[in-house]
N, C-alpha and C positions, 0 to 999 in steps of 0.2 A: 798858451798864455796862462801860466799858473803862478800864483803867489801864495804857496801853501804855508799856512801858519805853523808855528813851532809846536803848538799844543793840540792834543786831541780833545774831544768833548769831555772825556773822563778826566784828563789832566786839568782842564780849565775848571771843572767843578771842584776838584780837590783843592786847587790853588785858591779859588774864591772862598771855599768853606774854611780854609785854614788861615786866610788873611794875607796870603802871599801876593794876591792881586785882587782886583775888584771887578764886579760885573760891569761897571761903567767903563773901566779900562778895556775890557775884552770886547764889549759891544762897540766902543769907539774905534778900536782897531779893525773890527770887522767892517764897519762902515767905510773906513779908509780903504780897505782892500776892495770893497765894492766899487768905490769911486775910481779905483785904478783899472778896473776891467770893464766898466760900463761907460758908454753904451756899446762898446765894441762887441761884447758877447751877447748883449740883449737877453740877459738871464732874469732880469727883474722887471715886473710890470708896475710895481709900486714900492717905494721905500717908505718905511714908517717913520714919521717925524717924531713919534713918541718913544722911539727905541731907547734913547739914553735915559729918559725919565723912567721908563720901565725897568731899566737896568739898576737905577738908583733904588727903586723899590725892592729889587732882589737883594741888594746890599743891606738894606734895612732888615729884611726877613732873615738873612743868615746870621744876624747878630743874636737871634733867639734860638735858632736851630738850623742844622745843615740841611741842604736840599740836594737831591741826587744829581740834578743838572744845573747847579747854581751858576748863574751868569753865562751859560752857554748861548752864544748867538746862533740863531737858526733862521733858515728860510722856509717859507710856507707856500705850498702849491696853491695857486689860485683856484678857487672853486672846491677845495677839499672840505671834508666834514669839519664843522666848527668844533665839535667835541674833541677831535684829535688834537687840534691846536691848543685848546683850553687845557687839556690834560697835560701837555708838555709845559705849558706856561705855569701851571700849578706846581710842577716839579722843579721849576727854577729856570727854564729856558726863556730866552728873550728873542722873540721874533723881530727881525730887522726889515722884512719886506715880503711881498707876494711875488712868486716866481711866474715866469711866462709859460704858456702852453700854446702849441701850434693850433691855429684855427683849422688848418688842414683842408685839402681839397679831396681827400679820401676819407672813408669812415674810420680808418685806423689811427690817424693823427700821430704817426711816428715821424712826420716831417711837416714843414709848411710855415707860413708866415703867421705872425700874431699882430696885434694892434700897434706894436712898436717896431716891427720889422722881422728879421729872421734871427732866431736864436742859433748861435754858432758853437760848434764843438771846440772846446779849448785846445784840443790836441791838433786840430786841423780845421781852421775857420771856414774853409770852403766845403765842409761836410756837416751833415746834420748831427745833432747830439741824440736824436731819437725822441720819442714822446710816448705818451703825452706829457709826462712830467719832465719836460725838457729843461726848463730853467732851474729846477731843483737839482738835477744832476750836474748841470754846469756850475751852479753855485758851490757845490761841494768839490767837484773836480778841479775848479780853478782856485780853490783855497779861500774863497770868501768866508764860508762858514764850515764848521766841522760836521754839521748835520742839517739835513733838509727833509721836509715831509713830501710824500707823494701818494698817489692813488693808482692802483693797478687793476685794470679791468680786463686786459688781454695781454699784458706784458708792459704796461705803461710805466712801471718802475724798473723792471728788469732789463728791458731793451736799452733805455738811456744809460742805465748803470753799466751795461756791457760796452756800449759805444763810447762812454766817457771814462772808463777805467776806474770805477768806484764800486763799493758794495751797495747793492740795492735789494732790500727785503720786502717781499709781499707777505703779509701776515695771514693767519687763518681767518676765514670768513665764511659765513653761511650764504653770503650774497656773491654775485658775480664780481663786483668791485671790492677791493680790500685796501685799507690804508697800510702805509709802511714808511720806511725812511731810506735815505741815502747817507752813507758815512764813508770815511776813508779807512778806518781802523776797526778790526774785529772787536776790540774792547768796548768801543762805543755802541756796537750792535748788541753786545751782551748787556750793557747797562740799560739800553732802551728796552730790551726784552724783560729784564729783571723788574722794571718799573711798570710794565703793562698790567692792566687789569686781567685777572685770570680768564682764559677762554671759556665760553659756555660749555658745560658738560651735559650729556644726555643721561638722565638718571631714571631708574625704574624702582618701584617699591613692591616688596613682597613681605607680607606679615609673618609668613611661616615656611617659606621655601617649598610649599606644596605638601609638606608632610609633618611638620613639627607641631606640637601642642604648646601654645604660647598664651600666657595670661593676657586678658584683655587690656589691663592697665599698662603693661609693657608695650603692647601694640599701639595704644593711644598716644602715649608720651613720645615714643620713637617716631611715630608718624607725624606728629606735630612738628618735630624738629626736621624731619625729612622734607617737609613742605618748602623749606628754604631753597631746595634744589628743583622744585617744580617737577616731581617725578610722575611718570605715567605708571599705571598698574603693570606689574611684571607678569608676562605670560610665561611662567616658569614653574615647572614641577620637577623637583629633584627626588631621587630615591634616597631613603634614609641611609646615610653613609656608614652607619655603625659597623656593619660586617666588613666592609672594605677597610675601614680604619684599623680594626683589630687584626685584620689579616695583612696590614701593611701594603695594601694595593694602591699605590700612588700613580698618578698619570692623568692624561687628558680626560675631561668629562664632556662628552658630545653635547649634552644639553647646555652646559655653560659656554662652550665654544660657540654654539649657534646664537646664544643670547647676547654675547659680547660682540658679535658682528655688527649689531645695530645700536648698542648701548655702551656708555662709558662706565657707568656706576650702577651697582646693585645695592639697594638700601633695604635693610631688615632691622628688627630689634636685635640686639647683640646676645641677649640671654632670654630664655623662655619665661623666667620669673625673677623675683627680687633675690637679694642675698638671703640664704637660708641660715638657720642656726648652726651651732657647732656640733650638733648631733648628726649632721649630714643632709644630703639632698633628697633622700628617699629614693623612689624609683625613677624620677625624672632626670634626664641627662642634661646638665647645664651646658654641654657642648653641642646640643642638637643644631644650633644655628651657625656654628663656627667651624666645626671640623671638616666639613665638605671642602673648604678652601685650603686646608692643609694638604688634602689629597690632590687637589687640582693645581696647587701652587699659586693661586691668585693672591695678590697683596690685599690686605684688608686693614681697616682701622676702626677702633671703637671711639665714638665721639660723644661727649656728654650731651644728653638730650633733655634732661630735666629730672624731675623727682616724682615718685609715687609713694605716698605714705611716708614721706621724709627720707626716702632712700633713693640714691641715684639710679637713673636708667640710661643705658647706652644705646646709641644708634650705630649699627654696623654699616660701613660702606666698603664695598668690594670693587676693585678695579681690574681692568685688563692687565695681563702680564706686562711687567715693565712700566706700568703707568702709576707709580706711587705718587707722582705729582698731582694726579687727579684726586687722590685722597686728601692731599693738603688743601686743594681747592674746596673740596667738600667740607672739610673742617672749618675753613675760614667762613664759608657761606653760612654754615649752621651757627657759628659763633657770632656772626654779625648781628647788630640790633635790627629788629624787624618791627614794623608798625602793627 
């Protein structure tokens, strides 16, 4: 029982942002699709009477600036974290209802009745759609909405996605349960991920890498900026890399490899001192905090940290191999206003 809409979430947002359609039109169409499959599929526990008015509010918002999910009708899993729904609403999504979850007679909740009956698999109504995000998977698989939210504690997104033939994503989480979404098209998954808040990163602070001589003011300014990432003290002592650098000895650094097994970012001052005059640096190596990572191959970025005596100070963030994205996260967090 499928009534797949013509547009993906990405296409709907583009059409609403460019004026080719409106959020009200898209939400009204989704509500009509919902009415055509309910109550047969029993995917929705509640339909929001405010959905069309909420869509009209989105139409007013896009007159000022585009929204990533402008006018996209979505379904929301009953009982999920409110912050997830609010985040999607802020991006332009319009929730049209809460989806069903099986009450279940086993702890796993991959099947069972709910208060409205049995939620049915749209491909084979006498089979379960899985759970516990049953209604959300059915809402997407049946074409009512292009995106629905879920929560996955042991497969609660992935199992119904598999049994309903849609994409189901469980996101990174430090807890057992993680939020995620159901979609039909990979482009919609990419858009959802692009709009998510950066995942938390584990950071550690070292004022000197265990060997460098660094001015106290450079340490103080860089450390204040580093606090945006809530770093722990780094238990890291590197050997001065000067000899290896001049000898061209590149390759793995066992101390750094062990460090990055439990940490995403190493934070240090970027330079041991301020900019020197045109007569040169004297005996101090300006590269003392940076060149170890040329030898090890780790990506690194210098982030503006503040000023000392009217001169800029840089905070260096070093990431695991291939994790340049964590450096962008660090830069955004440091640049964000703080109380």
